[in-house]
C-alpha positions in Angstrom: -24.5 89.1 -91.7 -23.6 90.2 -95.2 -20.3 92.0 -95.7 -20.4 94.6 -98.5 -17.3 94.4 -100.7 -15.9 97.8 -101.6 -14.4 96.8 -105.0 -14.6 97.0 -108.7 -14.4 94.0 -111.0 -12.8 93.5 -114.3 -12.7 90.4 -116.5 -9.8 89.8 -118.9 -9.9 88.1 -122.3 -9.2 84.7 -120.7 -12.2 85.0 -118.4 -10.3 85.7 -115.2 -12.1 88.0 -112.8 -10.1 90.6 -110.9 -11.4 92.7 -108.0 -10.1 96.2 -107.2 -10.7 98.6 -104.3 -12.4 101.9 -105.0 -9.3 103.6 -103.3 -6.4 101.3 -104.0 -3.8 103.8 -102.8 -5.1 103.6 -99.2 -6.2 100.0 -99.2 -3.1 98.3 -100.6 -0.6 100.4 -102.3 0.5 102.2 -99.1 2.0 98.9 -97.9 3.9 98.5 -101.1 5.3 102.0 -100.8 6.3 101.4 -97.2 8.0 98.1 -98.3 10.1 99.8 -100.9 10.9 102.7 -98.6 12.2 100.3 -95.9 14.1 98.2 -98.4 16.0 101.3 -99.8 16.5 102.6 -96.3 18.2 99.3 -95.3 20.2 99.0 -98.5 21.6 102.5 -98.4 22.1 102.2 -94.6 24.4 99.2 -95.3 26.4 99.9 -98.4 28.1 103.2 -97.5 29.4 101.6 -94.3 30.3 98.3 -95.8 33.9 99.1 -96.9 34.8 100.5 -93.5 33.2 97.5 -91.8 35.1 95.0 -94.0 38.4 96.8 -93.5 38.2 97.4 -89.8 36.1 94.4 -88.6 37.4 91.7 -91.0 40.8 93.2 -91.7 40.2 93.3 -95.4 42.5 95.3 -97.7 41.0 98.1 -99.8 41.1 95.9 -102.8 39.4 93.0 -101.0 36.7 95.2 -99.6 36.0 96.8 -103.0 35.9 93.4 -104.6 33.4 92.1 -102.0 31.1 95.1 -102.4 31.3 94.8 -106.2 30.3 91.1 -105.9 27.5 92.0 -103.6 26.1 94.6 -106.0 26.5 92.3 -109.0 24.6 89.5 -107.4 22.0 92.0 -106.2 21.3 93.3 -109.7 21.3 89.9 -111.4 18.9 88.3 -109.0 15.8 90.2 -110.3 16.0 88.3 -113.6 15.6 85.0 -111.7 12.9 86.4 -109.4 10.9 87.6 -112.3 10.9 84.2 -113.9 10.1 82.6 -110.6 7.2 85.0 -110.1 5.8 84.6 -113.6 6.0 80.8 -113.7 5.7 79.3 -110.2 5.1 81.6 -107.2 3.2 84.6 -108.4 4.0 88.2 -107.5 2.7 88.3 -103.9 4.4 85.1 -102.8 7.6 86.1 -104.5 7.7 89.4 -102.7 6.8 87.9 -99.4 9.4 85.1 -99.7 12.2 87.3 -100.8 11.3 89.9 -98.1 11.6 87.3 -95.4 15.0 86.2 -96.8 16.1 89.9 -96.8 15.0 90.3 -93.2 16.8 87.2 -92.1 19.9 88.5 -93.8 19.6 91.9 -92.0 19.1 90.2 -88.7 22.1 87.9 -89.3 24.2 90.9 -90.2 23.1 92.7 -87.1 24.0 89.7 -85.0 27.4 89.4 -86.6 28.4 92.8 -85.0 28.0 91.3 -81.5 31.5 90.3 -80.6 30.5 87.4 -78.3 28.6 85.5 -81.1 30.2 86.9 -84.2 31.7 84.7 -86.9 32.9 85.7 -90.4 30.5 83.2 -92.0 27.6 85.1 -90.6 28.7 88.2 -92.5 29.4 86.4 -95.7 26.1 84.5 -95.6 24.1 87.6 -94.8 25.7 89.9 -97.2 26.5 87.7 -100.2 23.5 85.4 -100.0 20.6 86.5 -98.0 20.5 90.3 -98.5 21.4 90.0 -102.2 18.8 87.4 -102.9 16.2 89.2 -100.8 16.9 92.7 -102.2 17.2 91.5 -105.7 14.2 89.2 -105.5 11.7 91.9 -104.8 13.1 94.5 -107.3 11.3 93.0 -110.4 8.0 92.4 -108.6 7.2 95.1 -106.2 6.4 97.9 -108.8 4.3 95.4 -110.8 2.3 94.4 -107.7 1.5 98.0 -107.0 0.3 98.6 -110.6 -1.9 95.5 -110.3 -3.9 97.2 -107.5 -5.4 99.7 -110.0 -8.4 99.0 -112.2 -7.3 99.3 -115.9 -10.2 101.5 -116.9 -11.2 103.5 -113.8 -7.8 104.2 -112.1 -5.6 105.3 -115.0 -4.8 108.7 -113.5 -4.2 107.1 -110.1 -1.7 104.7 -111.7 0.4 107.6 -112.8 0.3 109.0 -109.2 1.3 105.6 -107.9 4.5 105.6 -109.9 5.3 109.1 -108.7 4.8 108.0 -105.1 6.7 104.7 -105.7 9.8 106.5 -107.0 9.5 109.1 -104.3 9.5 106.3 -101.6 12.6 104.8 -103.2 14.4 108.2 -103.3 13.4 109.2 -99.8 14.4 105.8 -98.4 17.7 106.1 -100.3 18.3 109.6 -99.0 17.6 108.8 -95.4 19.6 105.5 -95.5 
């Protein structure tokens, strides 16, 4: 049985051959948009409630809670620099996104478990918020839009690439709004 591949090919100046779907928006990009939507939904579901959570659950002062949130955001927005280097030199875009998404998910699960009084411990909150969620969220930021763009043939999908970025930023904004 022969499987017909529904793709276009393109060879770069180094001789590398790349294969593309005829309809990349439906065959691959939709998953990238969903990933970004869910990440923004989770992030903006956590951050507005974080200060109240730290003050009421961990008995932090306003200054301590604000400092904690500022540290969280600083780590989150510095991490993409390291993830980009890791992606370009060692792991590649796909493995980087997958790895950091798993780290993010573990952080979210640990944060969820930390709200259960019978098993909760402060270390769970600190590990999930300051390490796992920041690494996971920051780790995918520099890679996910690039991976989406790589799904489009450089010659045949130029107009679709513009649409992709419109949908990409719409997914970010809708996820942020709902979160």
